[in-house]
NUTOR-903147 format. One record per residue (C-alpha): residue number from 1; residue in three letters; x, y, z. Coordinates in steps of 0.1 Angstrom, whole numbers. Example, Ala and Ser with C-alpha at 12.3 -4.5 7.8 and 13.67 -1.06 7.14 Angstrom:
2
+-----+-----+-------+-------+-------+
:   i :  aa :     X :     Y :     Z :
+-----+-----+-------+-------+-------+
:   1 : ALA :   123 :   -45 :    78 :
:   2 : SER :   137 :   -11 :    71 :
+-----+-----+-------+-------+-------+
END
This chain:
480
+-----+-----+-------+-------+-------+
:   i :  aa :     X :     Y :     Z :
+-----+-----+-------+-------+-------+
:   1 : MET :     7 :   463 :   687 :
:   2 : GLY :    22 :   491 :   706 :
:   3 : VAL :    39 :   507 :   676 :
:   4 : LYS :    37 :   544 :   677 :
:   5 : GLU :    23 :   565 :   649 :
:   6 : LEU :    46 :   587 :   629 :
:   7 : PRO :    37 :   619 :   610 :
:   8 : SER :    55 :   603 :   580 :
:   9 : LEU :    81 :   577 :   570 :
:  10 : LEU :    99 :   604 :   551 :
:  11 : SER :   109 :   623 :   582 :
:  12 : GLY :   141 :   604 :   588 :
:  13 : THR :   126 :   584 :   616 :
:  14 : LEU :   115 :   548 :   609 :
:  15 : LEU :   106 :   533 :   643 :
:  16 : GLY :    68 :   535 :   642 :
:  17 : TRP :    40 :   533 :   616 :
:  18 : SER :    25 :   558 :   592 :
:  19 : TRP :     2 :   561 :   562 :
:  20 : LEU :    23 :   558 :   531 :
:  21 : SER :    30 :   587 :   508 :
:  22 : ILE :    14 :   578 :   474 :
:  23 : THR :    19 :   594 :   440 :
:  24 : LEU :   -18 :   599 :   433 :
:  25 : ASP :   -36 :   628 :   418 :
:  26 : PRO :   -65 :   635 :   442 :
:  27 : ILE :   -87 :   648 :   415 :
:  28 : THR :   -82 :   624 :   386 :
:  29 : GLN :   -74 :   594 :   409 :
:  30 : THR :   -46 :   585 :   385 :
:  31 : ARG :   -10 :   577 :   393 :
:  32 : SER :    22 :   573 :   373 :
:  33 : SER :    58 :   574 :   384 :
:  34 : SER :    69 :   588 :   351 :
:  35 : GLU :    43 :   615 :   353 :
:  36 : ALA :    53 :   622 :   389 :
:  37 : PHE :    89 :   630 :   384 :
:  38 : LEU :   100 :   627 :   348 :
:  39 : ARG :    75 :   650 :   332 :
:  40 : ASP :    81 :   676 :   358 :
:  41 : ALA :   118 :   674 :   352 :
:  42 : PHE :   114 :   677 :   315 :
:  43 : GLU :    93 :   708 :   319 :
:  44 : LYS :   116 :   725 :   344 :
:  45 : THR :   150 :   717 :   329 :
:  46 : ASP :   165 :   716 :   294 :
:  47 : ASN :   195 :   693 :   302 :
:  48 : LEU :   177 :   660 :   308 :
:  49 : LEU :   181 :   633 :   282 :
:  50 : VAL :   166 :   598 :   287 :
:  51 : TYR :   180 :   568 :   268 :
:  52 : LYS :   152 :   543 :   265 :
:  53 : CYS :   158 :   505 :   263 :
:  54 : THR :   195 :   511 :   271 :
:  55 : LEU :   218 :   492 :   295 :
:  56 : ALA :   247 :   509 :   313 :
:  57 : LYS :   276 :   485 :   311 :
:  58 : LYS :   304 :   502 :   330 :
:  59 : VAL :   318 :   536 :   342 :
:  60 : LEU :   349 :   549 :   324 :
:  61 : PHE :   378 :   563 :   344 :
:  62 : GLU :   408 :   584 :   336 :
:  63 : LYS :   435 :   588 :   364 :
:  64 : GLY :   409 :   576 :   389 :
:  65 : VAL :   382 :   601 :   379 :
:  66 : ALA :   349 :   590 :   364 :
:  67 : VAL :   347 :   605 :   329 :
:  68 : GLY :   319 :   587 :   312 :
:  69 : VAL :   297 :   555 :   308 :
:  70 : VAL :   296 :   526 :   284 :
:  71 : LEU :   261 :   520 :   271 :
:  72 : GLU :   244 :   493 :   251 :
:  73 : GLY :   212 :   497 :   231 :
:  74 : ASP :   196 :   489 :   198 :
:  75 : GLY :   223 :   463 :   193 :
:  76 : LEU :   251 :   489 :   196 :
:  77 : GLN :   277 :   496 :   223 :
:  78 : TYR :   289 :   531 :   227 :
:  79 : SER :   301 :   556 :   253 :
:  80 : ILE :   290 :   590 :   265 :
:  81 : ALA :   312 :   615 :   283 :
:  82 : ALA :   305 :   633 :   316 :
:  83 : LYS :   313 :   670 :   320 :
:  84 : ARG :   311 :   670 :   358 :
:  85 : GLU :   304 :   637 :   374 :
:  86 : VAL :   288 :   602 :   371 :
:  87 : ILE :   260 :   593 :   395 :
:  88 : ILE :   252 :   556 :   400 :
:  89 : SER :   216 :   551 :   412 :
:  90 : ALA :   208 :   516 :   401 :
:  91 : GLY :   194 :   500 :   432 :
:  92 : VAL :   208 :   477 :   459 :
:  93 : MET :   220 :   450 :   434 :
:  94 : ARG :   230 :   469 :   403 :
:  95 : SER :   248 :   498 :   420 :
:  96 : PRO :   275 :   476 :   436 :
:  97 : GLN :   276 :   454 :   404 :
:  98 : MET :   282 :   485 :   383 :
:  99 : LEU :   310 :   496 :   406 :
: 100 : MET :   327 :   462 :   404 :
: 101 : VAL :   325 :   458 :   366 :
: 102 : SER :   340 :   493 :   364 :
: 103 : GLY :   370 :   483 :   386 :
: 104 : ILE :   359 :   494 :   421 :
: 105 : GLY :   356 :   466 :   446 :
: 106 : PRO :   374 :   438 :   464 :
: 107 : ARG :   408 :   432 :   447 :
: 108 : GLU :   406 :   394 :   449 :
: 109 : THR :   371 :   393 :   432 :
: 110 : LEU :   381 :   417 :   405 :
: 111 : GLU :   414 :   399 :   397 :
: 112 : SER :   396 :   366 :   395 :
: 113 : LEU :   373 :   380 :   368 :
: 114 : GLY :   401 :   398 :   349 :
: 115 : ILE :   387 :   433 :   357 :
: 116 : GLU :   412 :   462 :   358 :
: 117 : ILE :   414 :   475 :   394 :
: 118 : ILE :   406 :   512 :   397 :
: 119 : SER :   402 :   512 :   435 :
: 120 : ASP :   405 :   483 :   459 :
: 121 : ARG :   373 :   486 :   480 :
: 122 : PRO :   367 :   454 :   500 :
: 123 : GLY :   332 :   464 :   511 :
: 124 : VAL :   317 :   468 :   477 :
: 125 : GLY :   292 :   441 :   469 :
: 126 : GLN :   294 :   427 :   504 :
: 127 : ASN :   272 :   428 :   535 :
: 128 : MET :   240 :   419 :   517 :
: 129 : TRP :   214 :   408 :   543 :
: 130 : ASP :   188 :   383 :   532 :
: 131 : ASN :   156 :   392 :   549 :
: 132 : VAL :   129 :   367 :   559 :
: 133 : LEU :    95 :   375 :   544 :
: 134 : VAL :    64 :   361 :   562 :
: 135 : GLY :    28 :   367 :   551 :
: 136 : PRO :     2 :   360 :   578 :
: 137 : THR :   -33 :   364 :   566 :
: 138 : TYR :   -66 :   371 :   584 :
: 139 : GLU :  -102 :   371 :   571 :
: 140 : VAL :  -120 :   404 :   575 :
: 141 : GLY :  -156 :   413 :   570 :
: 142 : VAL :  -151 :   441 :   545 :
: 143 : THR :  -145 :   443 :   508 :
: 144 : THR :  -108 :   440 :   499 :
: 145 : HIS :   -88 :   438 :   467 :
: 146 : ASN :   -92 :   400 :   468 :
: 147 : SER :  -128 :   405 :   456 :
: 148 : LEU :  -114 :   415 :   423 :
: 149 : THR :  -105 :   379 :   416 :
: 150 : ASP :  -142 :   375 :   407 :
: 151 : PRO :  -145 :   386 :   370 :
: 152 : ALA :  -179 :   402 :   376 :
: 153 : VAL :  -167 :   423 :   405 :
: 154 : LEU :  -136 :   433 :   386 :
: 155 : ALA :  -157 :   444 :   356 :
: 156 : ARG :  -180 :   465 :   378 :
: 157 : ALA :  -149 :   481 :   395 :
: 158 : VAL :  -133 :   489 :   361 :
: 159 : GLU :  -166 :   505 :   349 :
: 160 : GLN :  -169 :   525 :   381 :
: 161 : TYR :  -133 :   537 :   379 :
: 162 : ASN :  -135 :   546 :   342 :
: 163 : LYS :  -168 :   564 :   346 :
: 164 : ASN :  -165 :   582 :   379 :
: 165 : ARG :  -130 :   577 :   391 :
: 166 : THR :  -144 :   561 :   422 :
: 167 : GLY :  -144 :   527 :   438 :
: 168 : ILE :  -118 :   502 :   450 :
: 169 : LEU :   -95 :   508 :   420 :
: 170 : THR :   -87 :   543 :   432 :
: 171 : ASN :   -68 :   526 :   461 :
: 172 : VAL :   -34 :   512 :   456 :
: 173 : GLY :   -40 :   483 :   480 :
: 174 : GLY :   -13 :   490 :   506 :
: 175 : ASP :   -17 :   522 :   526 :
: 176 : VAL :     2 :   515 :   558 :
: 177 : ALA :    37 :   505 :   567 :
: 178 : GLY :    57 :   504 :   599 :
: 179 : PHE :    90 :   495 :   615 :
: 180 : GLU :    98 :   481 :   649 :
: 181 : ARG :   129 :   475 :   670 :
: 182 : LEU :   125 :   442 :   690 :
: 183 : GLY :   133 :   439 :   727 :
: 184 : LYS :   154 :   414 :   745 :
: 185 : ASP :   123 :   394 :   754 :
: 186 : MET :   115 :   387 :   718 :
: 187 : LEU :   149 :   375 :   706 :
: 188 : LYS :   175 :   349 :   716 :
: 189 : PRO :   203 :   367 :   735 :
: 190 : ALA :   229 :   359 :   708 :
: 191 : THR :   206 :   372 :   681 :
: 192 : TYR :   198 :   403 :   700 :
: 193 : GLN :   234 :   411 :   706 :
: 194 : SER :   244 :   404 :   670 :
: 195 : LEU :   218 :   429 :   657 :
: 196 : ARG :   229 :   455 :   682 :
: 197 : ASP :   265 :   451 :   672 :
: 198 : SER :   257 :   453 :   635 :
: 199 : PHE :   233 :   482 :   632 :
: 200 : PRO :   228 :   517 :   646 :
: 201 : GLU :   205 :   523 :   676 :
: 202 : ASP :   176 :   536 :   655 :
: 203 : TRP :   178 :   508 :   630 :
: 204 : PRO :   146 :   486 :   629 :
: 205 : ASP :   146 :   448 :   632 :
: 206 : ILE :   112 :   442 :   615 :
: 207 : GLU :    90 :   459 :   589 :
: 208 : TYR :    52 :   456 :   587 :
: 209 : LEU :    35 :   459 :   553 :
: 210 : VAL :    -3 :   460 :   555 :
: 211 : LEU :   -20 :   447 :   524 :
: 212 : ASP :   -57 :   440 :   518 :
: 213 : ALA :   -51 :   408 :   499 :
: 214 : TYR :   -37 :   374 :   504 :
: 215 : PHE :     1 :   375 :   504 :
: 216 : GLY :    16 :   343 :   516 :
: 217 : VAL :    51 :   329 :   510 :
: 218 : GLY :    60 :   321 :   475 :
: 219 : ALA :    84 :   293 :   483 :
: 220 : ASP :    55 :   273 :   499 :
: 221 : SER :    35 :   269 :   467 :
: 222 : ARG :    37 :   244 :   438 :
: 223 : VAL :    15 :   235 :   409 :
: 224 : ILE :    14 :   198 :   400 :
: 225 : LEU :     2 :   191 :   364 :
: 226 : VAL :    -8 :   154 :   358 :
: 227 : PRO :    -7 :   146 :   320 :
: 228 : VAL :   -35 :   128 :   302 :
: 229 : ALA :   -32 :    93 :   286 :
: 230 : TRP :    -9 :    91 :   256 :
: 231 : HIS :     6 :   124 :   266 :
: 232 : SER :    38 :   136 :   283 :
: 233 : PRO :    48 :   169 :   300 :
: 234 : ILE :    63 :   181 :   267 :
: 235 : HIS :    27 :   185 :   253 :
: 236 : TYR :    20 :   211 :   281 :
: 237 : LYS :    53 :   230 :   278 :
: 238 : THR :    37 :   262 :   264 :
: 239 : TYR :    11 :   262 :   292 :
: 240 : THR :    36 :   254 :   320 :
: 241 : ASP :    61 :   280 :   307 :
: 242 : GLN :    34 :   306 :   309 :
: 243 : LEU :    24 :   295 :   344 :
: 244 : HIS :    61 :   298 :   353 :
: 245 : SER :    62 :   333 :   339 :
: 246 : LEU :    35 :   342 :   363 :
: 247 : GLY :    56 :   329 :   392 :
: 248 : TYR :    42 :   294 :   396 :
: 249 : ASP :    67 :   266 :   400 :
: 250 : THR :    51 :   237 :   380 :
: 251 : VAL :    60 :   201 :   383 :
: 252 : SER :    49 :   174 :   359 :
: 253 : GLU :    60 :   138 :   349 :
: 254 : ARG :    47 :   112 :   325 :
: 255 : LEU :    24 :    86 :   341 :
: 256 : PRO :    37 :    50 :   344 :
: 257 : SER :     8 :    38 :   322 :
: 258 : CYS :    20 :    59 :   293 :
: 259 : ASP :    47 :    43 :   271 :
: 260 : SER :    49 :    14 :   296 :
: 261 : ARG :    71 :   -17 :   289 :
: 262 : ASN :    46 :   -37 :   309 :
: 263 : PRO :    12 :   -24 :   300 :
: 264 : GLU :    -6 :   -55 :   315 :
: 265 : ILE :     3 :   -45 :   351 :
: 266 : GLN :    -7 :    -8 :   348 :
: 267 : SER :   -39 :     6 :   364 :
: 268 : VAL :   -56 :    38 :   375 :
: 269 : ALA :   -46 :    30 :   411 :
: 270 : GLY :   -10 :    25 :   400 :
: 271 : ASP :   -10 :    59 :   383 :
: 272 : ALA :   -26 :    74 :   414 :
: 273 : GLU :     1 :    59 :   437 :
: 274 : PHE :    28 :    74 :   414 :
: 275 : VAL :    13 :   108 :   415 :
: 276 : ARG :     9 :   106 :   453 :
: 277 : GLU :    43 :    92 :   462 :
: 278 : LYS :    65 :   107 :   435 :
: 279 : LEU :    49 :   141 :   429 :
: 280 : LEU :    28 :   151 :   459 :
: 281 : MET :    43 :   137 :   490 :
: 282 : PRO :    79 :   148 :   485 :
: 283 : LEU :    67 :   184 :   483 :
: 284 : ILE :    39 :   182 :   509 :
: 285 : ASN :    62 :   166 :   535 :
: 286 : VAL :    84 :   197 :   533 :
: 287 : GLY :    55 :   221 :   538 :
: 288 : LYS :    45 :   229 :   502 :
: 289 : GLU :    10 :   239 :   494 :
: 290 : ILE :    -2 :   223 :   462 :
: 291 : VAL :   -26 :   230 :   434 :
: 292 : ILE :   -32 :   200 :   412 :
: 293 : ILE :   -41 :   204 :   375 :
: 294 : MET :   -56 :   174 :   358 :
: 295 : HIS :   -64 :   169 :   321 :
: 296 : SER :   -87 :   142 :   307 :
: 297 : TYR :   -78 :   107 :   320 :
: 298 : SER :   -57 :   121 :   348 :
: 299 : GLY :   -88 :   133 :   366 :
: 300 : GLY :   -92 :    98 :   378 :
: 301 : PRO :   -57 :    90 :   392 :
: 302 : GLY :   -51 :   127 :   401 :
: 303 : ALA :   -82 :   130 :   423 :
: 304 : MET :   -74 :    96 :   439 :
: 305 : ALA :   -39 :   107 :   447 :
: 306 : ALA :   -50 :   138 :   465 :
: 307 : LYS :   -75 :   120 :   487 :
: 308 : GLY :   -69 :   129 :   524 :
: 309 : LEU :   -41 :   153 :   516 :
: 310 : ASN :   -61 :   186 :   518 :
: 311 : PHE :   -44 :   214 :   537 :
: 312 : ALA :   -71 :   217 :   564 :
: 313 : GLU :   -69 :   180 :   574 :
: 314 : ARG :   -31 :   181 :   576 :
: 315 : ARG :   -31 :   213 :   596 :
: 316 : ALA :   -57 :   199 :   620 :
: 317 : THR :   -31 :   171 :   629 :
: 318 : GLY :    -2 :   196 :   632 :
: 319 : ARG :    13 :   189 :   598 :
: 320 : ARG :    24 :   214 :   573 :
: 321 : GLY :    16 :   216 :   536 :
: 322 : GLY :   -12 :   199 :   516 :
: 323 : VAL :   -34 :   202 :   486 :
: 324 : VAL :   -53 :   235 :   484 :
: 325 : GLY :   -71 :   234 :   451 :
: 326 : LEU :   -81 :   211 :   422 :
: 327 : ILE :   -83 :   222 :   385 :
: 328 : PHE :   -98 :   199 :   359 :
: 329 : ILE :   -92 :   205 :   322 :
: 330 : ALA :  -118 :   185 :   303 :
: 331 : ALA :  -110 :   158 :   329 :
: 332 : PHE :  -128 :   127 :   341 :
: 333 : VAL :  -148 :   133 :   372 :
: 334 : ALA :  -149 :    97 :   382 :
: 335 : GLN :  -166 :    84 :   414 :
: 336 : GLU :  -154 :    56 :   435 :
: 337 : GLY :  -158 :    22 :   418 :
: 338 : GLN :  -162 :    37 :   383 :
: 339 : THR :  -139 :    29 :   354 :
: 340 : LEU :  -131 :    54 :   327 :
: 341 : THR :  -154 :    34 :   304 :
: 342 : SER :  -184 :    32 :   328 :
: 343 : GLY :  -201 :    61 :   310 :
: 344 : SER :  -199 :    42 :   277 :
: 345 : GLY :  -212 :     8 :   288 :
: 346 : GLY :  -178 :    -6 :   295 :
: 347 : LYS :  -167 :    -1 :   259 :
: 348 : LEU :  -138 :    19 :   245 :
: 349 : SER :  -145 :    49 :   223 :
: 350 : PRO :  -145 :    42 :   186 :
: 351 : TRP :  -114 :    62 :   181 :
: 352 : VAL :   -93 :    40 :   204 :
: 353 : ILE :   -71 :    14 :   187 :
: 354 : GLU :   -65 :   -18 :   207 :
: 355 : PHE :   -33 :   -38 :   202 :
: 356 : PRO :   -26 :   -74 :   212 :
: 357 : ASN :     3 :   -64 :   235 :
: 358 : GLY :   -21 :   -46 :   259 :
: 359 : GLN :   -14 :   -11 :   245 :
: 360 : MET :   -39 :    14 :   231 :
: 361 : GLY :   -34 :    39 :   203 :
: 362 : VAL :   -55 :    67 :   188 :
: 363 : ARG :   -72 :    67 :   154 :
: 364 : ASP :   -69 :   102 :   138 :
: 365 : PRO :   -54 :   121 :   168 :
: 366 : ARG :   -55 :   153 :   148 :
: 367 : GLU :   -93 :   152 :   148 :
: 368 : ILE :   -97 :   137 :   183 :
: 369 : PHE :   -72 :   157 :   204 :
: 370 : TYR :   -62 :   187 :   183 :
: 371 : ASN :   -91 :   196 :   160 :
: 372 : ASP :   -86 :   233 :   167 :
: 373 : VAL :   -49 :   234 :   171 :
: 374 : PRO :   -27 :   251 :   144 :
: 375 : ASN :   -13 :   225 :   120 :
: 376 : ALA :    24 :   229 :   129 :
: 377 : ILE :    17 :   226 :   166 :
: 378 : ALA :    -7 :   197 :   161 :
: 379 : SER :    19 :   178 :   140 :
: 380 : GLN :    45 :   182 :   167 :
: 381 : ALA :    21 :   171 :   194 :
: 382 : ILE :    11 :   140 :   174 :
: 383 : ASP :    48 :   131 :   170 :
: 384 : ASN :    52 :   131 :   208 :
: 385 : LEU :    22 :   108 :   215 :
: 386 : ARG :    30 :    74 :   231 :
: 387 : TYR :    10 :    42 :   236 :
: 388 : GLN :   -13 :    40 :   266 :
: 389 : ALA :   -18 :     8 :   287 :
: 390 : ARG :   -52 :    -7 :   281 :
: 391 : PRO :   -60 :   -17 :   317 :
: 392 : THR :   -62 :    19 :   327 :
: 393 : ALA :   -95 :    21 :   308 :
: 394 : PHE :  -111 :    -8 :   328 :
: 395 : THR :   -96 :    -7 :   363 :
: 396 : PRO :  -118 :    11 :   389 :
: 397 : CYS :  -111 :    45 :   405 :
: 398 : GLY :  -109 :    49 :   442 :
: 399 : PRO :  -124 :    76 :   464 :
: 400 : PRO :  -118 :   111 :   449 :
: 401 : ALA :  -105 :   141 :   467 :
: 402 : TRP :  -130 :   164 :   449 :
: 403 : ALA :  -158 :   151 :   470 :
: 404 : GLU :  -143 :   165 :   502 :
: 405 : ARG :  -160 :   195 :   516 :
: 406 : PHE :  -127 :   213 :   519 :
: 407 : TYR :  -127 :   218 :   481 :
: 408 : ASP :  -160 :   237 :   481 :
: 409 : GLY :  -149 :   269 :   463 :
: 410 : ARG :  -116 :   252 :   454 :
: 411 : ARG :  -125 :   229 :   425 :
: 412 : ALA :  -126 :   243 :   390 :
: 413 : PHE :  -134 :   228 :   356 :
: 414 : ALA :  -125 :   239 :   321 :
: 415 : TYR :  -153 :   228 :   299 :
: 416 : THR :  -142 :   224 :   263 :
: 417 : SER :  -172 :   229 :   240 :
: 418 : LEU :  -156 :   216 :   208 :
: 419 : ASP :  -141 :   184 :   223 :
: 420 : ASN :  -141 :   152 :   203 :
: 421 : ALA :  -124 :   131 :   229 :
: 422 : ILE :  -147 :   137 :   259 :
: 423 : PRO :  -178 :   153 :   243 :
: 424 : PRO :  -193 :   183 :   260 :
: 425 : VAL :  -224 :   163 :   269 :
: 426 : ALA :  -203 :   138 :   288 :
: 427 : GLN :  -184 :   165 :   306 :
: 428 : ALA :  -217 :   181 :   317 :
: 429 : ALA :  -231 :   147 :   328 :
: 430 : MET :  -200 :   140 :   350 :
: 431 : LEU :  -202 :   174 :   367 :
: 432 : GLN :  -239 :   170 :   374 :
: 433 : ALA :  -235 :   135 :   387 :
: 434 : SER :  -207 :   146 :   411 :
: 435 : GLY :  -232 :   163 :   434 :
: 436 : VAL :  -208 :   191 :   443 :
: 437 : GLN :  -204 :   227 :   430 :
: 438 : TRP :  -177 :   235 :   405 :
: 439 : GLN :  -164 :   268 :   391 :
: 440 : VAL :  -169 :   261 :   354 :
: 441 : GLN :  -154 :   281 :   326 :
: 442 : THR :  -163 :   273 :   290 :
: 443 : PHE :  -136 :   273 :   264 :
: 444 : ALA :  -146 :   271 :   227 :
: 445 : THR :  -118 :   246 :   220 :
: 446 : GLY :  -112 :   210 :   214 :
: 447 : HIS :   -96 :   186 :   239 :
: 448 : SER :   -63 :   206 :   242 :
: 449 : PRO :   -69 :   242 :   251 :
: 450 : PHE :   -33 :   243 :   264 :
: 451 : LEU :   -22 :   242 :   227 :
: 452 : SER :   -50 :   261 :   210 :
: 453 : GLN :   -56 :   288 :   236 :
: 454 : PRO :   -27 :   287 :   260 :
: 455 : LYS :   -28 :   323 :   270 :
: 456 : GLU :   -65 :   322 :   278 :
: 457 : LEU :   -61 :   289 :   297 :
: 458 : THR :   -32 :   303 :   317 :
: 459 : ALA :   -51 :   335 :   326 :
: 460 : TRP :   -81 :   314 :   338 :
: 461 : THR :   -58 :   291 :   358 :
: 462 : ASN :   -42 :   320 :   375 :
: 463 : ARG :   -76 :   334 :   384 :
: 464 : GLN :   -86 :   301 :   399 :
: 465 : ILE :   -55 :   298 :   420 :
: 466 : GLU :   -60 :   334 :   432 :
: 467 : ARG :   -96 :   325 :   440 :
: 468 : PHE :   -85 :   295 :   460 :
: 469 : GLN :   -66 :   319 :   482 :
: 470 : SER :   -97 :   339 :   490 :
: 471 : VAL :  -119 :   310 :   502 :
: 472 : GLY :  -118 :   307 :   540 :
: 473 : ALA :   -93 :   288 :   561 :
: 474 : ASN :   -67 :   316 :   559 :
: 475 : ILE :   -48 :   298 :   531 :
: 476 : ALA :   -23 :   317 :   510 :
: 477 : ILE :    -9 :   303 :   478 :
: 478 : ALA :    16 :   328 :   466 :
: 479 : LYS :    36 :   334 :   433 :
: 480 : GLU :    72 :   329 :   436 :
+-----+-----+-------+-------+-------+
END
């Protein structure tokens, strides 16, 4: 790349690359920021006091001089006095914020918020530059941290580290960084001149972070969850909230066949069209990379909706975005031409109630859907059930996306061994009849692991999405 090597990035010179300085004990192969500087400070000084779980609210001033800090912790607000000075070291966001709430900043902003002005400083809280983050990824023929997405590999690595302090876990995963100042030939004239006018001569334009794992761009990823028959997104809220806490932006809507005013016109194909046109295409058309999660009935319309939208096909024709992985949670693996009653001789399950108006209900949903779910949660879930249109059980499925070779290594199935809605033997039969390989995980749950074991299901889902990243084609699905 032509970027020169530096002895260190701590020397005051940034234009170049260097191995990073890591806080790592070379003998024990352990690292801890608190051990690195706090313990040493505690041992060498007697005037360091750390307030844990405490928020600094503002700096106190007398006659323009900082004399203390207002703190909040354990439900109390109090102040401490400074004998000499107050040092603010709260990072790029919190430091200017602390100054402004304390009365140091642009007069107009402070007055609009009713903050007493200590010093009118127009530059405080300004000039924040929003950097573009790009994560190109390349396959390599060596073992990287991506291998740890395989539970067996991770278990061996943990054992190796705990036993001998050796192996991949002794490496932090990012050893090298660098900075470069771009030339005129790499930038538009106006951009080049703007950068030169705004920053010192030795200020870099671009930073390189070398990581041995898929990185990607978080804003390009989405998780689409397709609800099962009789169910709505509210049933999956605990699960989707936990996915969101891991950084996944999850989108879900109730299918047209659920709680329909016109059940007689509903079909599997109609639900598939809804998923495709209302959930998938609006995101794919703006370059988003999608993982689809399907539960029970929605395996039929969900797989139909994804047909022809895989990331590789779209990229081959110069289009951005696409579906990059499929996750089935005790879901129907239906083949083209099959109905959802094909496996039962064209008959509905005994627990399905048929109504004259074309709707279907569920006999004893507590036992069928929620047999292992805590009572309070099950009761709420039952209250939120809606009628399901009968035609969806008898209209045929179209070609499924899961049959496409692209999804080799990118199709996963949560097998629920205590399921009363789709019995385990039926789940196994569908997987075998599919003729393709699935990443199968057994959950000792009923039909709704998102309610009975949401943490375990979320962790497994996260591992599958991370695994999709490591399977060929240089695809990166990142957390936001």
